[in-house]
C-alpha positions as CSV (number, residue, x, y, z in Angstrom):
1,M,11.4,25.2,22.7
2,L,7.8,26.3,22.6
3,N,5.2,23.8,23.7
4,W,2.0,25.0,22.2
5,T,-1.2,23.0,21.7
6,T,-3.2,23.2,18.4
7,R,-6.9,22.3,18.3
8,I,-9.3,21.7,15.4
9,V,-12.9,20.8,15.3
10,V,-14.3,18.3,12.6
11,P,-18.0,17.9,12.4
12,A,-19.4,14.4,12.4
13,T,-20.6,13.4,9.0
14,H,-22.1,10.0,9.9
15,L,-24.7,10.4,12.6
16,P,-26.1,7.5,14.7
17,P,-29.7,6.4,14.2
18,D,-32.3,8.0,16.5
19,D,-32.9,4.7,18.4
20,V,-29.4,4.1,19.7
21,G,-28.9,4.5,23.5
22,D,-27.2,7.3,25.4
23,D,-26.2,5.2,28.4
24,P,-23.1,3.1,28.9
25,Q,-23.5,-0.4,27.3
26,G,-21.9,-2.1,30.4
27,L,-18.8,-2.5,32.4
28,R,-15.4,-3.4,30.9
29,Q,-14.6,-5.8,33.7
30,N,-17.5,-7.9,32.5
31,L,-15.8,-8.4,29.1
32,D,-13.6,-11.3,28.3
33,N,-11.1,-12.3,25.5
34,S,-13.9,-12.9,23.0
35,H,-14.9,-9.3,23.2
36,I,-11.4,-7.8,22.7
37,L,-9.9,-10.2,20.1
38,P,-11.3,-10.7,16.6
39,N,-14.6,-12.7,16.5
40,D,-15.7,-15.0,13.7
41,D,-17.4,-12.1,11.8
42,D,-14.2,-10.0,11.9
43,V,-12.1,-13.0,10.7
44,E,-14.4,-13.7,7.8
45,A,-14.5,-10.0,6.8
46,I,-10.7,-9.7,6.8
47,K,-10.3,-13.0,4.8
48,S,-12.8,-11.7,2.2
49,R,-10.8,-8.5,1.8
50,L,-7.5,-10.3,1.6
51,A,-8.9,-12.7,-1.0
52,K,-9.8,-9.7,-3.1
53,R,-6.2,-8.4,-2.7
54,V,-4.8,-11.7,-3.8
55,E,-7.1,-11.8,-6.8
56,E,-5.9,-8.3,-7.7
57,G,-2.3,-9.5,-7.5
58,L,-3.0,-12.5,-9.7
59,K,-4.6,-10.3,-12.4
60,S,-2.0,-7.6,-12.2
61,N,1.3,-9.6,-12.0
62,F,0.5,-13.0,-13.7
63,K,0.2,-13.2,-17.5
64,A,-2.2,-16.2,-17.3
65,F,-4.8,-14.1,-15.5
66,A,-4.3,-10.8,-17.4
67,N,-7.2,-11.6,-19.8
68,L,-9.5,-11.6,-16.8
69,H,-8.4,-8.2,-15.7
70,D,-11.5,-6.4,-17.2
71,S,-14.0,-9.1,-16.4
72,V,-14.9,-7.6,-13.1
73,Q,-14.8,-3.8,-13.4
74,P,-13.6,-2.1,-10.2
75,P,-16.0,0.6,-8.9
76,R,-15.2,4.0,-10.3
77,A,-14.1,6.7,-8.0
78,K,-17.0,9.1,-7.3
79,R,-17.2,12.6,-6.1
80,V,-17.9,13.0,-2.4
81,E,-18.4,16.1,-0.2
82,K,-15.1,17.5,1.0
83,S,-14.5,17.4,4.7
84,T,-14.4,20.7,6.6
85,F,-12.8,21.7,9.8
86,T,-12.7,24.7,12.1
87,P,-9.4,25.7,13.8
88,L,-9.5,27.0,17.3
89,E,-6.9,29.3,18.8
90,V,-3.5,27.8,19.6
91,L,-3.0,27.7,23.3
92,D,0.2,28.5,25.2
93,L,-0.1,25.3,27.2
94,D,1.6,21.9,27.3
95,E,-0.7,19.0,27.2
96,A,1.8,16.8,28.9
97,K,1.2,18.7,32.1
98,A,-2.0,17.6,33.9
99,S,-3.0,21.1,34.9
100,D,-2.5,22.5,31.4
101,N,-4.4,19.5,29.9
102,I,-7.4,20.2,32.2
103,H,-7.3,23.8,31.1
104,I,-7.1,22.8,27.4
105,L,-10.2,20.6,27.7
106,L,-12.2,23.2,29.7
107,Q,-11.2,25.9,27.2
108,F,-12.5,23.6,24.4
109,A,-15.8,23.3,26.3
110,K,-16.0,27.1,26.6
111,D,-15.1,27.7,22.9
112,R,-17.6,25.1,21.6
113,G,-20.4,25.8,24.0
114,V,-20.4,22.5,25.8
115,D,-22.9,22.5,28.6
116,E,-24.4,20.1,31.0
117,S,-26.7,18.6,28.3
118,V,-23.7,17.5,26.2
119,K,-22.9,13.9,27.0
120,D,-20.2,13.1,24.4
121,Q,-17.4,14.8,22.4
122,V,-15.0,12.4,20.8
123,V,-11.4,13.7,21.1
124,F,-8.8,12.2,18.7
125,G,-5.1,12.3,19.3
126,D,-2.0,10.1,19.5
127,Q,-1.4,7.6,22.2
128,A,0.3,10.1,24.5
129,T,-2.6,12.5,24.1
130,C,-5.1,9.8,25.1
131,K,-3.0,8.9,28.1
132,N,-2.8,12.6,29.2
133,I,-6.6,13.0,28.8
134,R,-7.2,10.0,31.0
135,G,-4.9,11.4,33.6
136,A,-6.8,14.8,33.5
137,K,-10.2,13.0,33.8
138,R,-9.0,11.0,36.9
139,L,-8.1,14.3,38.6
140,R,-11.5,15.8,37.9
141,Q,-13.8,12.9,38.5
142,T,-14.9,14.2,41.9
143,E,-16.3,17.4,40.4
144,D,-20.1,17.7,40.5
145,S,-20.9,19.1,37.1
146,N,-20.7,17.2,33.8
147,V,-18.5,19.9,32.2
148,Q,-16.1,20.3,35.1
149,S,-15.7,16.6,35.6
150,L,-14.8,16.1,31.9
151,K,-17.2,13.2,31.7
152,W,-18.1,14.5,28.2
153,V,-14.6,13.8,26.9
154,H,-14.2,10.5,25.1
155,E,-10.6,10.1,24.0
156,T,-9.8,7.8,21.1
157,P,-6.4,7.2,19.5
158,G,-6.1,8.4,15.9
159,D,-5.4,5.9,13.1
160,F,-2.4,7.6,11.5
161,H,-0.4,7.1,14.6
162,F,-1.9,3.6,14.8
163,L,-0.7,3.0,11.3
164,W,2.7,4.3,12.1
165,E,2.9,2.1,15.2
166,V,2.0,-0.9,12.9
167,V,4.9,0.0,10.7
168,K,7.3,0.2,13.6
169,T,6.0,-3.1,15.0
170,I,6.4,-4.9,11.6
171,L,9.9,-3.7,11.4
172,L,10.6,-4.7,15.0
173,A,9.1,-8.2,14.5
174,F,10.4,-9.1,11.1
175,W,13.5,-7.1,10.3
176,S,15.6,-10.1,11.4
177,S,19.1,-10.8,10.1
178,P,19.9,-9.9,6.5
179,R,21.1,-13.5,6.2
180,N,17.5,-14.7,6.5
181,V,16.1,-14.6,2.9
182,G,12.9,-12.7,2.7
183,S,13.2,-10.9,6.0
184,I,12.6,-7.1,6.0
185,G,16.3,-6.5,6.7
186,H,17.4,-8.8,3.8
187,L,15.1,-7.1,1.3
188,R,16.1,-3.6,2.4
189,D,19.8,-4.4,1.9
190,L,19.0,-6.2,-1.4
191,V,17.5,-3.1,-3.0
192,D,19.6,-0.6,-1.1
193,R,16.8,1.3,0.6
194,R,19.0,3.3,2.9
195,C,16.2,5.7,3.7
196,V,14.4,2.8,5.6
197,D,15.7,2.1,9.1
198,S,14.8,-0.6,11.5
199,L,13.0,1.8,13.8
200,G,10.6,3.2,11.1
201,K,11.6,6.9,11.8
202,N,10.7,7.9,8.2
203,F,7.1,6.9,7.8
204,N,6.8,7.7,4.0
205,A,9.9,5.7,3.1
206,A,8.9,2.8,5.3
207,D,5.3,2.8,4.1
208,E,6.3,2.6,0.5
209,F,8.9,0.0,1.1
210,L,6.4,-2.3,3.0
211,H,4.0,-2.0,0.0
212,H,6.8,-3.2,-2.3
213,C,7.7,-6.0,0.1
214,E,4.1,-7.1,0.2
215,E,3.9,-7.3,-3.6
216,A,7.2,-9.2,-3.8
217,H,6.3,-11.7,-1.0
218,L,2.8,-12.2,-2.4
219,T,4.0,-12.8,-5.9
220,A,6.7,-15.3,-4.7
221,A,4.2,-17.1,-2.5
222,L,1.7,-17.4,-5.3
223,L,4.3,-18.8,-7.7
224,T,5.0,-21.6,-5.2
225,Y,1.3,-22.1,-4.4
226,L,0.5,-22.4,-8.2
227,Q,3.7,-24.4,-8.9
228,M,4.8,-21.9,-11.5
229,E,8.4,-20.8,-12.3
230,T,7.7,-17.3,-13.5
231,P,4.7,-15.0,-13.7
232,D,4.8,-15.4,-17.4
233,D,4.1,-19.2,-17.3
234,D,0.8,-20.6,-18.6
235,F,-1.9,-21.6,-16.1
236,H,-5.2,-22.9,-17.2
237,V,-8.1,-21.1,-15.6
238,E,-11.7,-21.3,-16.8
239,G,-13.0,-18.0,-15.6
240,V,-13.4,-15.5,-12.8
241,T,-15.0,-18.0,-10.5
242,Q,-12.0,-20.3,-10.5
243,L,-9.7,-17.3,-10.0
244,Q,-11.7,-16.3,-7.0
245,D,-11.5,-19.8,-5.7
246,L,-7.7,-19.8,-6.1
247,A,-7.5,-16.5,-4.1
248,V,-9.8,-17.8,-1.3
249,G,-7.8,-21.1,-1.1
250,F,-4.5,-19.2,-0.9
251,V,-5.7,-17.0,2.0
252,E,-7.0,-20.1,3.8
253,S,-3.6,-21.7,3.5
254,L,-2.1,-18.6,5.2
255,S,-4.4,-18.4,8.2
256,A,-6.1,-21.8,8.8
257,R,-3.2,-23.7,10.3
258,P,-2.8,-23.5,14.1
259,H,0.7,-23.0,15.6
260,A,1.0,-26.6,16.8
261,Q,0.7,-27.8,13.2
262,H,3.4,-25.4,11.7
263,P,6.2,-27.3,10.0
264,D,9.6,-27.3,11.8
265,D,11.0,-24.8,9.3
266,G,12.1,-21.5,10.8
267,L,12.5,-19.7,7.5
268,F,9.2,-20.9,6.1
269,N,7.3,-19.8,9.2
270,L,9.1,-16.4,9.2
271,A,8.1,-15.8,5.6
272,Q,4.5,-16.9,6.2
273,S,4.1,-14.5,9.1
274,I,5.7,-11.7,7.2
275,L,3.4,-12.1,4.2
276,Y,0.3,-12.4,6.4
277,H,1.1,-9.2,8.3
278,L,2.1,-7.3,5.2
279,L,-1.3,-8.2,3.7
280,L,-3.0,-7.0,6.8
281,Y,-1.0,-3.7,6.6
282,T,-2.0,-2.9,3.1
283,D,-5.6,-3.7,4.0
284,L,-5.5,-1.3,6.9
285,R,-4.0,1.3,4.6
286,Q,-6.9,0.8,2.1
287,A,-9.5,0.8,4.9
288,I,-8.4,4.3,5.9
289,R,-8.4,5.5,2.3
290,N,-11.9,4.1,1.8
291,E,-13.0,5.7,5.1
292,D,-14.2,2.3,6.4
293,G,-14.5,2.8,10.1
294,P,-15.8,-0.7,11.1
295,A,-12.9,-2.2,9.1
296,I,-10.4,0.1,10.9
297,I,-11.8,-1.1,14.3
298,Q,-11.4,-4.7,13.2
299,H,-7.7,-3.9,12.6
300,W,-7.3,-2.6,16.2
301,K,-8.4,-6.1,17.3
302,L,-6.2,-7.8,14.7
303,W,-3.0,-6.0,15.5
304,L,-3.3,-6.3,19.3
305,P,-1.5,-9.7,19.4
306,L,1.5,-8.4,17.4
307,F,1.7,-5.3,19.7
308,L,1.6,-7.6,22.7
309,G,4.0,-10.2,21.3
310,T,6.6,-7.6,20.5
311,S,6.2,-5.8,23.9
312,R,4.7,-2.6,22.5
313,G,3.1,-2.0,25.8
314,N,1.6,1.5,25.1
315,Y,-0.4,0.4,22.1
316,S,-1.3,-3.0,23.5
317,Y,-3.1,-1.2,26.3
318,E,-4.4,1.5,24.0
319,A,-6.0,-1.1,21.7
320,T,-7.5,-2.9,24.6
321,N,-8.8,0.3,26.1
322,L,-10.4,1.5,22.8
323,I,-12.2,-1.8,22.1
324,A,-13.4,-1.9,25.8
325,N,-14.8,1.6,25.4
326,L,-16.6,0.7,22.2
327,Q,-18.0,-2.6,23.6
328,A,-19.0,-1.5,27.1
329,D,-18.0,1.8,28.7
330,W,-19.4,4.1,26.1
331,S,-23.0,4.4,25.0
332,E,-24.0,3.0,21.6
333,R,-24.3,6.6,20.3
334,T,-20.7,7.5,21.3
335,A,-19.4,4.1,19.9
336,F,-21.1,4.8,16.6
337,L,-19.6,8.3,16.4
338,A,-16.1,7.1,17.2
339,T,-16.3,4.2,14.7
340,H,-17.8,5.9,11.7
341,N,-16.1,9.3,11.9
342,R,-12.5,8.4,12.1
343,T,-11.4,9.8,8.8
344,V,-11.8,12.9,6.6
345,N,-11.7,13.5,2.8
346,C,-10.1,16.7,1.8
347,H,-9.8,15.6,-1.8
348,G,-13.4,15.3,-2.7
349,T,-13.0,11.9,-4.4
350,S,-13.8,8.5,-2.9
351,G,-10.7,6.5,-2.0
352,H,-8.8,9.5,-0.8
353,G,-9.6,9.4,2.9
354,K,-7.1,10.2,5.6
355,A,-7.1,9.7,9.3
356,L,-8.2,12.6,11.5
357,D,-4.9,12.8,13.3
358,M,-3.1,13.0,9.9
359,L,-5.3,16.1,9.2
360,V,-4.0,17.5,12.5
361,E,-0.4,16.8,11.5
362,H,-0.9,18.5,8.1
363,Y,-2.4,21.5,9.9
364,N,0.5,21.6,12.3
365,R,3.0,21.5,9.5
366,L,1.3,24.5,7.8
367,L,1.2,26.4,11.1
368,K,4.8,25.8,11.9
369,S,5.9,26.9,8.4
370,M,3.9,30.1,8.8
371,L,5.3,30.8,12.2
372,K,8.8,30.0,11.1
373,G,8.5,32.6,8.4
374,S,7.3,35.2,11.0
375,G,10.8,35.5,12.5
376,S,12.4,34.6,15.8
377,K,10.3,37.0,17.9
378,V,6.9,35.4,17.2
379,T,4.4,35.8,20.1
380,I,1.5,33.7,21.2
381,E,-0.9,36.5,20.1
382,H,0.5,36.4,16.6
383,A,0.3,32.6,16.6
384,K,-3.3,32.7,17.6
385,Q,-4.2,34.8,14.7
386,V,-2.2,32.6,12.3
387,S,-3.8,29.4,13.7
388,L,-7.3,30.7,12.8
389,A,-6.2,31.8,9.3
390,I,-4.7,28.5,8.2
391,P,-7.7,27.3,6.2
392,L,-7.9,30.7,4.4
393,L,-4.2,30.7,3.6
394,E,-4.4,27.1,2.3
395,E,-7.4,28.0,0.1
396,A,-5.5,31.0,-1.3
397,R,-2.5,28.8,-2.1
398,R,-4.8,26.3,-4.0
399,F,-6.5,29.1,-5.9
400,C,-3.1,30.5,-7.0
401,V,-2.0,27.0,-8.1
402,A,-5.1,26.6,-10.2
403,A,-5.0,30.2,-11.6
404,F,-1.3,30.1,-12.7
405,G,-1.4,26.5,-13.9
406,V,1.3,25.3,-11.5
407,K,1.7,21.6,-11.6
408,R,2.5,19.9,-8.3
409,T,5.0,17.1,-9.0
410,R,4.2,13.8,-7.5
411,S,6.7,10.9,-7.5
412,H,7.6,7.9,-5.5
413,T,10.6,7.9,-3.2
414,V,12.1,5.2,-5.3
415,K,11.7,5.5,-9.0
416,A,12.9,2.0,-9.9
417,A,10.3,0.3,-7.8
418,T,9.2,-2.2,-10.5
419,Q,12.7,-3.5,-10.9
420,D,13.2,-3.6,-7.1
421,V,10.1,-5.8,-6.7
422,K,11.3,-8.2,-9.4
423,D,14.7,-8.4,-7.7
424,M,13.0,-9.2,-4.4
425,V,10.8,-11.8,-6.0
426,R,13.8,-13.5,-7.5
427,A,15.7,-13.6,-4.3
428,I,12.7,-15.0,-2.3
429,Q,12.2,-17.7,-5.0
430,E,15.9,-18.7,-5.0
431,G,15.8,-19.0,-1.3
432,K,12.7,-21.4,-1.6
433,V,11.3,-19.8,1.5
434,Y,7.7,-20.8,0.7
435,T,8.6,-24.5,0.3
436,P,8.7,-26.2,3.7
437,H,12.0,-28.0,4.6
438,E,11.8,-29.8,7.9
439,G,14.6,-28.8,10.3
440,R,15.5,-25.6,8.4
441,R,16.6,-22.8,10.8
442,I,17.0,-19.1,10.5
443,S,20.4,-17.5,11.0
444,L,22.7,-18.8,13.8
445,G,20.7,-22.0,13.9
446,K,17.7,-20.4,15.7
447,R,14.0,-21.3,15.4
448,F,11.6,-18.6,14.4
449,D,10.2,-17.1,17.7
450,D,6.7,-16.2,16.6
451,P,5.5,-13.0,18.3
452,I,1.9,-14.1,17.9
453,K,2.5,-17.3,19.9
454,K,4.2,-15.1,22.6
455,A,1.1,-12.9,22.7
456,F,-1.3,-15.8,23.1
457,D,0.9,-17.3,25.8
458,K,0.4,-14.1,27.8
459,I,-3.3,-13.9,27.0
460,N,-4.0,-17.5,27.9
461,D,-1.5,-18.2,30.7
462,D,-1.2,-14.8,32.4
463,N,-4.8,-13.5,31.8
464,W,-3.2,-10.4,30.2
465,I,-6.5,-9.0,28.7
466,G,-8.4,-9.5,32.0
467,K,-5.7,-7.6,33.9
468,A,-5.6,-4.9,31.2
469,L,-9.4,-4.4,31.4
470,L,-9.2,-3.8,35.1
471,K,-6.5,-1.1,34.6
472,W,-9.0,1.6,33.6
473,S,-12.2,0.0,34.9
474,R,-15.0,2.5,35.9
475,Q,-15.0,2.1,39.7
476,P,-16.9,4.6,41.9
477,I,-14.7,6.6,44.3
478,P,-15.5,5.3,47.8
479,V,-17.2,7.9,50.0
480,M,-16.9,7.5,53.8
481,D,-20.3,7.1,55.4
482,E,-20.5,9.0,58.7
483,A,-22.7,6.2,60.2
484,E,-19.9,3.7,59.8
485,V,-17.6,5.7,62.2
486,D,-18.3,5.2,66.0
487,M,-17.0,8.4,67.5
488,E,-17.4,7.1,71.1
489,I,-15.0,4.3,70.5
490,L,-12.5,6.6,69.0
491,M,-12.9,9.0,71.9
492,D,-12.4,6.1,74.4
493,E,-9.2,5.2,72.7
């Protein structure tokens, strides 16, 4: 198996103001839980976006609110400048090896003309890439020059792999037994989504299924909240303002109650937690599409407790490290660049953003298909030529598609999604999961073991965040001072 490393360069389209600082904002060991977890502004922002999603669900799925569908016109998609990228030569190096990783980063500096005056280059990758870069930087921290010490490298995890990790974590936390009505495992078996497994190996299938689960759970929960039997029932509403108030009240009912006040109903608590995290998931998906960098960073804070509560250690530490970098270790300039340039738009229309690391995955897929067609004796020299030509080859393909009128078929993985959602809503309603019943348990008579409660037990009782912040704290390497060594005493001994 060949372990080659691909590299692409994406220019920053959102530049920081001239008055932002170039020096580190502080030290991560001076941060506390309030800096890493969502603050009041983050919570209010997410509640506002979730309320809009609930309002959209009411207008789309409930007959009583259909007449209000056009009262607030959604913003029209507008043309935006297409993102561009520059491929660099593929390298016959394995980034998992520290020596190769150092060579990769130094070669990047050479290819892009990084000199001593360059203080920051944001490097995106998956969690393993970020971990490998940190290892390379530790090995080079004693070097004198800025370039050789790799101080200019600021690694940040990409949001496609973050999104995929969220998918896996939701499935891990809420798959549960198929006997628990409304659980992910139950709904998967109900509509026979065999392409979705509990490990989330197929991202596209799992992503589509979670969107359908979100719509089903939201509809069923709203029916209970509004005391309606079916979405076709009448419900008196005076106007858009009352509709918005209903949406805000529903979101508050999901998030306002502390754990100590949850009813003693395992199935109800499971369903509430599933719905809340599914709403968060679709909001994260939309934030990436809308290229909303600050909202994406809010999600890194929001998902940290679920990562921690389900023992997803790699991404628990990665989320903490990213937020600490943005809050302290990096300069305001670097933090701005890493926050506002996390996505690209290759479509040219607003609402079609994609994460930077997804662009890399698409590039890798094209490169692999080209190299596969080159035969079994492909060489690194040939691969280098092909890697530089990928944008031209892709542009040629698009030109031919337009010239010959070829239509690219687009379809969902599951064609009967509407009926599947209806079946899921009916099953959730029949199970009365959103109506609290004191003493109700999930399968095998168990209580619902909330992963968020687990996370906050670790945070509050074990000082998990404080320990995590010290894991990669910027500590100077101690240098032995010759004046502290008494040579005469040593000689006497």
